[in-house]
N, C-alpha and C positions, 0 to 999 in steps of 0.2 A: 756458752754453750750452743752449738749451731743446731737448727732443726733437723730431725732426722730425714734421711732420703724418702722414706715412706711417705712422710707428709707432703712431699712434693708431688709424687705419682698420684695420690689420692686427690690433690686439687685439681690435676689435669682433667680428670672426668668431668669436673665442674666447668671448666673452659671449654673443653670440647663439646659439651651437652648442652651448655647454657643454663644449667640448673640453678647456678647463683643469681640468677635476675632477680631483680630486687623492686618491682613494684610496691608501694607501701599498702597497708591494711586498710585505707578508707578513712584514717584519722585525719581530721582536719578542722581549723580553727581552734587551736588550743591556747587561746589568748586568755588572760586573766578573768574576763567576762564569760569564759567556756571552758572552766575548767572540769566540767562534770565529764568532759570527753577525756578518757583516760589513755595513758601510754601503758598498753599491756606489756610488761617485761619480764623476762626470765634470765636468771643468772646461771651460768654453767662454770663450774671450777672442780676439780679432783680434792679440795680442801675444804672440809665444811667450816672450818674457822674463817676461811677467807669469804666463803658466801655469806656467813653471818655477819662478817663486819661490813661487807660492801651494801648487805640489805638494810643494815642499820644508818650506813651514811646515805643512803638513797632516801631516806625518812625527810631530810633535808633539802632534797632537789624539787620540792614543789609538791602539791596534793594531786597533781594529774598523773605522777608516776605511780603506777600501780604494779608491784611485784607479785605475779601470779604463780610463779613457781621458782624452785632452786634446784638444780641437778647436781649430783656429785657424780662428775666424770662425763666423758663423751658420750657414752651409749645411752647412758639415762638421759642425757641432755638432747639427742637426737629425738628419742621416743617422746619427750615432754613437747619440745618445740614442733614435732609434726602433728601432735595431738590437741596443743592449744594454740598454734598458729598466733604467736605473739606479735607485737608491733617493733620492739626493741629487744636485742639480746645483749648481755654483757659475757664474751666468751673467753675463757682462758686459753692461751696459746699451749702452754707445756703441760701437758697431761698424760699419763701412762696409757698405752693401750690404744687409746683414741685421742690424739691431739687435735687443738683448735681447728686447724685446717680440715682434717679428716672429718670432724664433727659438721663443719660447713659443707662439705661435700655431700653429706647424707641427707641434707634437709630437702624434702620432697613437698614443698607448699607451692600452690599456684602463685601465690602473693609473698614475695620473701620479707623478712624483717630487716631492719637496720641492724647493724652488727658493730659494737665497740668492742674490740680486742683488750684483753689484760694481759699484761706479761711482765715477766721479769727482766734482767738486764741480758736480753737476747740482741746480739749486734746485728744480725741480720735481719731478723722481724723487725727491729725498729727502723732500720734502713729502708725497707721494702714498705713499711706504711708511711714513713715520711716522704719517701719519693712518690707514693701515690695520693698522698694527702688523706689516707685513711684513719679514721679515730682509733687512739689506742690510750689505755691507761698503764702506767708503769706502777708496779707493786713496790712498797706499800702505796696505795692510793692516797693521793691529797685530796681535801675536800674542793678547793679551788678548781682542780683540774676536772674532777668528777662534775661539778656543776657546769662548767664550760662545756663538756662532752655532752651532757644531758641536754644542754639548751641548743646545740647544734643539732641534736637528733629530733629535738622539737621542731626546729625550723624546717627541717627536712620535710617531716611529717606535715606540718602546716601547708607548705608549699609544694608538696608532691614532688619533690626533686628526685625521683627515683633513677633518672636517667645519668645523673651526675655521679651516683654511688655505682650504678653498673658500670660505667666506664672505667671508674677507678679500680673496681674490683678485677675487671678484664686485664688491667696494666699489672695488678699485682700477681694474678694468676699466671700471666704471660711469663713474668719474671721468674717464677718458680719452675716453670716447664724447663728451664734449662739444665742440661746434665743429667736428665732422668733417664735411667736405663730399665727397660723390661726385661724379665727373664724369657728364653726361648722355649723352654721346655718345663714340663712338670714332671716329679717322679710320684706314680699313681700306684698303689698297691691293688694287686687284682689276682685271685685265687693262689695266694702264695707267692707271687711275681711281684717285681717291681718293673712296671712298665713306663718308659719314657716317652710321653706323650707331648710332641710339638703343639704349640700352642695355636700355630697357624692351621693345625689340622682340626681342631675343636669348631665343630658347628654351632653348637648349642650348650649353655650351662643352665641347668634347673636346680633349684633350692629345695632341698630334701631335710628339713630339721637342721642338725649341724653337719650334715653333709652336702655335696652339691654333686649332681648327677652329670657327668660329661659325655657328650654325645660327638664321636669322631668316626665319620665314614659311617660304616655299619656297625659299629663297635659303641659299648657304652661303659663306663667307669664310675664307681662311687670315688670320690675324692673327700677326704675327712678335712673339711675347713668350710667356714660359711660363703655365702654367696658374696657378701659385702668384702670380705678379707680376699677372696678370689678377684674380685673387680680390681683392687689395689694393683694386682700384679699383671693386669692386661691393659694395653695399649689402646686409649681411647680412639686412636685413628683406626683401629681394626675391630674392637668389640664395642657393643652399645647394649646398655640396659634398658629394657623395653617395659619392666614391670619388677614389682617387689620380687619376682621369683624367677626372672628369665633373663639372661643374658644371650646375644647372638652375635655370631661372627658377620660383620657387614660384607664380606665377600661371599657369605652363603645365603643372602637374602636375594629372592628372585623377584618378588612383586607385594606390594601392598594393597589390601582390600579393604576399602572404609566400611566402618560399620557405624552404628548409633552412638551419638553422645562423644563423639571425638576419638573413639577408639578405632583400630585397625586389625585386620588379620594380617599377620605376617608370614607370607609362604616361602619357606626356604626350598633351595635348589633340590634337596633329597625328597620334598614333598611334605615336610613336617608342617604343621601350622601352629602357631602360636598367637598370643595376642599382645599387642603394644596398647597399654591401658592409658587412660586420660591423663593421669598424672605425669606420664612421661610422654606426652605428645610434642613436646618441643625436641625430643630426640630426633624427629623427622628431618630436623634441619641438617644433620649428620648425614642423613641418607640422600640429601640433595632435594629435599622436598620444600617449597616455599609456603610457609603458613599464612 
C-alpha cells in the first residue's frame, strides 16, 4: 500500500518552513554511569494494542528510556508531543485521518525530538527511509531491532548529532515533494451560494473554531474546515503559517516590524496587521529574512 498523496503535501510544509529541524533536547552523557539522565519518550500509534506491546518491549531497552506518554492517533500525538517536548518519538506511519508524516509536520517545538518511524510493509516508505538512512521499525517489532534503534538514538543524544538527522530529513522530505499537486480554487458556501475562490486571491486565513475565515480582497468567507486541514491544500511556496491561528499569502506581505521576544508584526498590502509568533520565527527564512 502506498502512502496517500495528502501525506506528501503535508510534509512539504515541513520542508519549506524548516519546522522539522531537530536540535536535541539537552540530553547528554547517557553512559551507564549517568543513567539518571532519562530519554523522555512518546509513542504514537492508532492501535492501542501496538502501543502496549511497544511500551512493554521498551522496558528491556535500558533504565534510561522513560515512556512519558502514549498517544492513540496523530492528532493526540501532536498535542502530547507539543506539550511534553520529548527527546524521542516512536511514530507509526500508517494512521487514519492524520498519518505519521502529517503528524511530524504539525510538531511546533523549538527543539525537535529524534523520530523512529514504525511501519508495516509499505514499499515506498521503506525505500525512502533506507535511502536516507533514517531509522525505522517493521511491525511486528523484533527486540533485537528495537534495541539497536534505541542505542542509535542514545548515541545521537549523547553526541548531539542533530545536524546529521536534519540533513537526512531534508532528503526524505525532498523525495516526498515530487508529484504533489495543489488545488487552484476552493468551493466556499456563502449566503446560500457556492463561491469558487481562487487560492491565489486569498490574502489571509484565520482560524475560528472548526471554521476558517478567508480574506480575499475586500471580501471575507467562512470555510468549514480547520486551519490545519486547509494548510494541507495550500502550496508552501505561496502560503506561510505564522501562528497557530494565521496563514498568510506570501505575495500579500508588504513588510515586517520587529517586536519583543522574537515576534514580528506582519503588515499586509491591504493594511491588515497580524503577528508572527516566536514559535514560528523560522518561517522568516521563507520570506527571505536571514536569522
